[in-house]
Backbone bond lengths (Angstrom), bond angles and torsions (degrees), N, CA, C in turn:
res aa  C-N    CA-C-N  psi(-1)  N-CA   C-N-CA  omega(-1)  CA-C   N-CA-C  phi
1 M - - - 1.402 - - 1.607 107.97 -
2 H 1.286 113.21 -43.92 1.501 116.17 -176.41 1.510 108.38 -63.71
3 N 1.308 122.92 -35.13 1.466 122.23 175.37 1.398 114.48 -64.60
4 R 1.325 119.91 -32.88 1.481 126.20 175.92 1.475 113.56 -69.56
5 L 1.431 114.11 -27.07 1.460 118.21 -169.47 1.502 109.25 -113.12
6 D 1.322 120.37 22.67 1.385 125.12 178.09 1.546 118.44 -49.36
7 E 1.401 110.00 -33.06 1.423 117.13 -178.91 1.550 112.09 -85.97
8 D 1.346 116.96 -11.52 1.518 118.97 -179.39 1.523 107.49 -137.44
9 L 1.287 116.31 66.00 1.411 124.14 178.71 1.546 110.39 -57.89
10 S 1.230 117.62 -37.41 1.464 118.87 179.99 1.523 112.34 -61.16
11 F 1.368 119.41 -37.75 1.380 123.57 175.95 1.506 111.58 -64.65
12 Y 1.214 118.63 -45.36 1.481 125.73 175.52 1.532 111.65 -59.40
13 Q 1.299 118.41 -43.22 1.438 123.39 176.77 1.535 110.93 -62.66
14 E 1.330 115.66 -41.58 1.468 121.89 177.34 1.546 111.90 -63.97
15 M 1.272 117.25 -39.27 1.475 123.13 177.60 1.569 108.62 -64.23
16 I 1.330 115.82 -50.75 1.437 117.75 176.18 1.506 114.77 -55.92
17 T 1.375 114.94 -45.14 1.428 125.60 179.54 1.610 110.41 -54.94
18 L 1.374 112.19 -48.84 1.460 118.67 179.38 1.542 112.08 -64.40
19 F 1.312 116.38 -41.86 1.464 120.33 178.60 1.520 111.76 -63.43
20 E 1.318 112.75 -43.23 1.457 117.00 177.18 1.524 114.21 -62.54
21 R 1.297 116.14 -38.87 1.449 124.28 -179.39 1.473 109.98 -68.62
22 D 1.377 116.81 -44.33 1.502 121.99 -172.30 1.535 112.18 -82.34
23 F 1.279 119.08 -24.38 1.470 120.41 -172.32 1.515 111.84 -61.41
24 P 1.300 122.21 -45.93 1.475 121.87 -176.66 1.578 111.55 -57.81
25 A 1.277 119.37 -39.92 1.429 120.42 177.72 1.476 112.57 -69.38
26 K 1.288 118.32 -41.18 1.418 121.75 177.56 1.604 109.82 -64.97
27 F 1.269 118.69 -44.92 1.470 121.99 177.98 1.542 109.87 -63.31
28 A 1.380 118.41 -39.91 1.442 117.46 173.34 1.527 114.59 -64.63
29 G 1.337 114.34 -32.06 1.480 120.64 177.48 1.567 110.76 -63.92
30 I 1.328 112.77 -41.29 1.497 117.11 175.06 1.552 112.37 -61.53
31 Q 1.309 112.15 -46.35 1.528 118.86 178.94 1.544 111.29 -57.19
32 E 1.324 112.11 -49.51 1.469 117.86 179.10 1.480 109.95 -62.49
33 A 1.265 120.84 -49.37 1.438 120.94 179.34 1.514 114.12 -57.89
34 L 1.310 114.42 -39.35 1.446 120.43 -178.91 1.554 109.69 -67.46
35 S 1.349 116.81 -40.53 1.508 122.55 174.77 1.476 110.81 -59.58
36 G 1.345 117.23 -40.14 1.454 119.37 179.54 1.553 114.09 -88.59
37 E 1.297 113.82 14.93 1.519 120.57 177.66 1.519 111.19 53.95
38 D 1.402 115.54 36.14 1.479 118.45 176.97 1.605 103.27 -101.87
39 L 1.225 115.56 82.65 1.466 119.85 -177.74 1.468 110.82 -67.37
40 S 1.331 120.28 -32.98 1.453 126.46 179.49 1.495 106.37 -53.84
41 N 1.387 117.89 -51.83 1.426 121.78 -176.57 1.545 112.77 -67.16
42 V 1.336 114.19 -36.89 1.502 119.85 172.42 1.501 110.87 -53.41
43 G 1.328 116.12 -45.70 1.497 122.66 177.68 1.510 112.67 -63.03
44 H 1.367 117.31 -43.20 1.446 118.67 -177.45 1.475 112.91 -69.04
45 I 1.341 116.71 -38.82 1.473 119.13 177.29 1.447 111.82 -69.35
46 A 1.321 121.29 -42.25 1.449 126.68 176.32 1.548 109.20 -58.64
47 H 1.312 118.06 -40.39 1.445 124.24 -179.92 1.582 109.21 -64.95
48 A 1.328 115.66 -43.74 1.517 119.74 176.60 1.494 110.27 -61.42
49 L 1.299 119.80 -43.28 1.423 125.42 -179.99 1.547 109.27 -64.36
50 K 1.288 117.69 -36.65 1.476 121.28 -177.64 1.534 105.44 -71.38
51 G 1.212 123.66 -40.82 1.436 123.36 175.20 1.533 112.99 -61.82
52 A 1.326 117.60 -45.77 1.467 121.53 175.15 1.476 110.82 -54.12
53 A 1.404 114.10 -50.09 1.444 122.58 -178.13 1.507 109.96 -60.35
54 A 1.328 122.86 -40.83 1.396 126.70 177.83 1.506 109.78 -60.00
55 N 1.336 116.58 -43.68 1.484 118.01 179.27 1.465 115.33 -60.51
56 L 1.331 111.64 -28.96 1.523 118.25 -175.23 1.589 110.61 -95.42
57 E 1.277 115.93 -2.80 1.439 126.44 -173.01 1.565 109.85 56.20
58 A 1.359 113.40 44.44 1.475 121.52 177.00 1.520 105.68 -93.34
59 G 1.301 114.34 77.15 1.464 121.17 -173.88 1.526 117.42 -54.09
60 R 1.327 114.40 -45.79 1.460 120.05 178.19 1.540 114.95 -61.78
61 I 1.289 116.01 -37.91 1.525 120.82 176.99 1.498 107.48 -73.42
62 Q 1.271 115.91 -38.03 1.524 120.26 178.78 1.552 108.68 -58.17
63 R 1.373 112.56 -52.54 1.476 116.12 -179.22 1.460 115.77 -62.21
64 T 1.360 114.49 -38.57 1.449 118.53 -178.37 1.603 111.78 -65.36
65 T 1.342 114.11 -40.83 1.454 119.82 -177.30 1.602 107.68 -72.38
66 Q 1.335 117.22 -30.13 1.465 118.72 172.79 1.503 108.52 -66.08
67 R 1.293 118.48 -40.94 1.499 119.53 178.61 1.555 109.60 -62.07
68 I 1.369 114.57 -41.71 1.500 116.63 175.43 1.520 113.11 -56.88
69 E 1.333 114.65 -39.50 1.420 115.99 -179.77 1.467 112.13 -66.94
70 R 1.292 119.01 -37.38 1.518 124.61 176.01 1.563 108.80 -64.09
71 A 1.383 116.61 -43.54 1.414 117.92 178.44 1.592 112.62 -63.94
72 V 1.302 114.00 -34.59 1.462 117.83 178.52 1.562 106.40 -67.36
73 A 1.256 117.75 -40.31 1.499 119.86 -179.73 1.485 112.34 -63.39
74 E 1.299 114.45 -33.03 1.524 124.86 178.37 1.517 109.66 -86.75
75 R 1.315 118.25 -4.92 1.516 121.91 -179.68 1.542 111.85 56.53
76 D 1.315 116.45 41.23 1.416 124.82 -176.39 1.520 111.04 -102.30
77 D 1.353 115.30 85.14 1.522 122.42 -175.12 1.546 110.60 -58.27
78 K 1.319 114.20 -47.10 1.440 118.39 -176.60 1.547 113.52 -59.01
79 R 1.361 114.28 -42.27 1.485 118.42 178.10 1.494 111.35 -67.76
80 I 1.339 116.81 -37.51 1.429 120.70 176.81 1.538 111.47 -58.76
81 K 1.315 115.28 -43.81 1.487 120.32 178.18 1.492 112.21 -61.58
82 N 1.318 117.29 -42.19 1.471 121.20 177.24 1.482 109.84 -65.37
83 L 1.279 120.70 -45.96 1.474 125.38 177.37 1.485 112.99 -61.57
84 L 1.289 119.86 -27.47 1.476 123.19 176.91 1.565 107.31 -69.79
85 D 1.331 115.78 -39.36 1.533 113.91 177.81 1.527 106.61 -65.91
86 E 1.254 120.92 -41.69 1.437 122.37 179.34 1.539 113.53 -61.87
87 L 1.415 113.00 -38.99 1.446 117.50 178.55 1.551 111.95 -64.52
88 S 1.297 116.31 -38.85 1.446 120.77 179.40 1.528 110.09 -62.69
89 L 1.336 117.01 -45.04 1.510 123.82 176.82 1.501 110.50 -58.81
90 E 1.372 113.83 -47.26 1.473 119.04 -176.72 1.567 111.91 -63.99
91 F 1.343 115.81 -36.30 1.461 123.06 176.61 1.470 108.68 -62.16
92 E 1.380 121.87 -53.05 1.394 123.33 178.89 1.553 111.56 -58.90
93 R 1.301 119.93 -43.69 1.457 124.72 175.15 1.485 111.84 -55.59
94 F 1.327 117.12 -47.26 1.398 118.78 -177.40 1.536 117.28 -70.12
95 I 1.291 114.22 -35.13 1.385 119.86 174.71 1.540 113.94 -66.22
96 A 1.346 112.49 -38.01 1.472 118.59 175.47 1.575 112.60 -63.73
97 E 1.334 111.63 -41.82 1.464 119.57 -179.18 1.560 109.86 -69.80
98 A 1.355 115.55 -37.97 1.514 119.76 177.84 1.542 109.74 -62.06
99 R 1.348 115.73 -44.84 1.439 118.01 179.36 1.469 111.54 -61.48
100 R 1.371 117.76 -47.50 1.475 122.18 179.88 1.533 107.91 -62.46
101 S 1.295 118.70 -41.11 1.530 120.24 -179.73 1.514 108.74 -61.62
102 M 1.355 119.42 -43.79 1.444 116.46 -176.45 1.496 108.53 -68.17
103 E 1.319 121.32 -27.02 1.454 121.62 -179.12 1.565 110.24 -81.14
104 E 1.301 116.76 -38.40 1.457 118.73 -171.39 1.554 113.85 -114.24
105 S 1.391 114.96 0.41 1.506 116.70 -177.64 1.481 113.67 62.25
106 A 1.375 119.59 29.27 1.482 122.03 179.33 1.500 108.79 -86.71
107 P 1.381 116.47 157.01 1.479 116.70 177.47 1.564 109.30 -66.40
108 L 1.353 115.01 152.23 1.476 124.61 179.77 1.520 110.91 -91.31
109 D 1.291 114.24 152.54 1.487 124.61 163.56 1.546 111.66 54.39
110 T 1.344 112.54 47.38 1.471 114.98 177.74 1.586 107.36 -75.61
111 P 1.223 114.45 146.86 1.522 118.99 -178.35 1.552 108.96 -59.06
112 S 1.368 116.87 143.81 1.431 118.10 171.55 1.509 111.95 -76.09
113 T 1.335 113.62 152.49 1.456 120.22 178.67 1.465 110.72 -103.43
């Protein structure tokens, strides 16, 4: 995403800021829905996060939310809980990479080795 927005870094920074601001509430919403056994809502929120991640080219977040959607379809609560831990870590990693990228103009979300 950063490469596509080189000419409008302020827009890119705003997108990252909005994602960073909105993610905790969406994550809490998934946790609350899961506690209430509302898997439909878990799936809806995961889908919304997947779309936001796609817009930011946050591939690891996108893949994790897609796996949450599959776990919802399979009604696998335990797997969803494990994936939420992974999602939280991927969010923190992405935000750190985004900040670094904005400072250094490095590519975002490179695969881990």
